C-alpha positions as CSV (number, residue, x, y, z in Angstrom):
1,M,-12.8,124.4,0.6
2,K,-9.7,122.0,0.0
3,L,-6.8,122.8,0.6
4,I,-3.8,120.6,-1.5
5,P,-0.3,121.0,-0.4
6,I,3.1,121.8,-2.4
7,G,5.7,119.4,-2.5
8,E,6.4,116.4,-0.1
9,R,3.9,118.2,2.6
10,V,1.1,116.8,4.2
11,V,-1.5,118.4,5.8
12,I,-2.5,116.8,9.0
13,K,-6.0,117.9,12.2
14,S,-3.7,117.6,15.1
15,I,-4.9,115.5,18.3
16,Q,-5.2,116.8,21.1
17,S,-4.6,113.9,24.2
18,E,-6.2,114.2,27.1
19,G,-3.0,116.1,28.9
20,K,-3.2,114.1,32.6
21,T,-1.9,109.8,32.4
22,K,-4.9,107.3,33.3
23,S,-3.8,107.5,37.2
24,G,-4.3,111.2,37.0
25,I,-0.6,113.1,36.5
26,Y,-0.9,116.4,34.4
27,L,2.0,116.6,31.7
28,P,3.6,119.3,30.5
29,K,3.1,120.1,26.6
30,S,6.8,119.3,25.6
31,E,5.9,115.7,26.9
32,D,2.6,115.3,25.0
33,K,2.9,112.8,22.1
34,K,2.0,114.4,18.6
35,Q,-0.5,112.5,17.0
36,G,-2.8,113.4,13.6
37,I,-5.6,112.3,11.2
38,I,-4.4,112.7,7.6
39,V,-6.7,115.0,5.5
40,E,-4.0,115.5,2.4
41,L,-1.2,114.9,1.1
42,G,0.7,116.1,-1.2
43,A,2.5,114.8,-4.6
44,F,5.4,112.7,-4.0
45,K,8.5,111.1,-5.7
46,E,7.8,108.4,-4.7
47,N,5.2,105.9,-3.9
48,I,4.3,105.7,-0.2
49,S,2.1,103.8,2.2
50,L,-0.1,106.6,3.2
51,K,-3.6,107.5,2.3
52,V,-5.9,110.0,3.8
53,G,-7.7,109.0,7.1
54,D,-4.2,107.2,8.5
55,K,-3.3,108.0,12.0
56,I,-0.1,109.1,12.1
57,L,2.8,109.7,14.6
58,Y,5.0,112.8,13.7
59,G,7.9,114.9,15.4
60,G,10.1,118.1,14.2
61,Y,9.6,121.8,15.0
62,S,8.9,123.0,11.2
63,S,5.2,123.0,11.3
64,E,2.7,125.6,9.9
65,E,-0.7,125.8,12.0
66,F,-3.5,127.5,10.1
67,E,-7.1,127.8,10.5
68,V,-9.5,126.9,7.7
69,E,-14.0,127.4,8.1
70,G,-13.0,127.4,11.5
71,E,-10.9,124.3,12.1
72,K,-7.2,124.0,12.8
73,Y,-4.9,122.1,11.0
74,L,-0.8,121.0,10.3
75,I,1.3,121.1,7.0
76,I,4.3,119.1,7.7
77,E,7.1,117.8,5.3
78,L,7.0,113.7,4.5
79,K,10.5,113.5,6.2
80,D,8.5,114.7,9.8
81,I,5.9,111.7,9.7
82,L,7.6,108.5,12.2
83,A,5.2,106.4,12.4
84,K,1.9,105.3,11.4
85,F,-1.2,103.3,13.5
86,E,-2.8,100.2,12.0
87,E,-5.3,98.6,13.4
């Protein structure tokens, strides 16, 4: 099933961090960085430099989590995307 977000929204698959530092210190959930991979893009009013497969850093508190065919996804607004990673 393909899910297309409406408006300036993005469907992402969240990347879960290990929850602890390299030295073995466990991090509380609030310290967890929010990273994800773009799965689908909605319709945008202006040209953006994002595409399916981009790894992003996102913030904000308004996201919708849902599950499709056993996979968990998030829908976030474009304004909540803080940066994208480039290799």
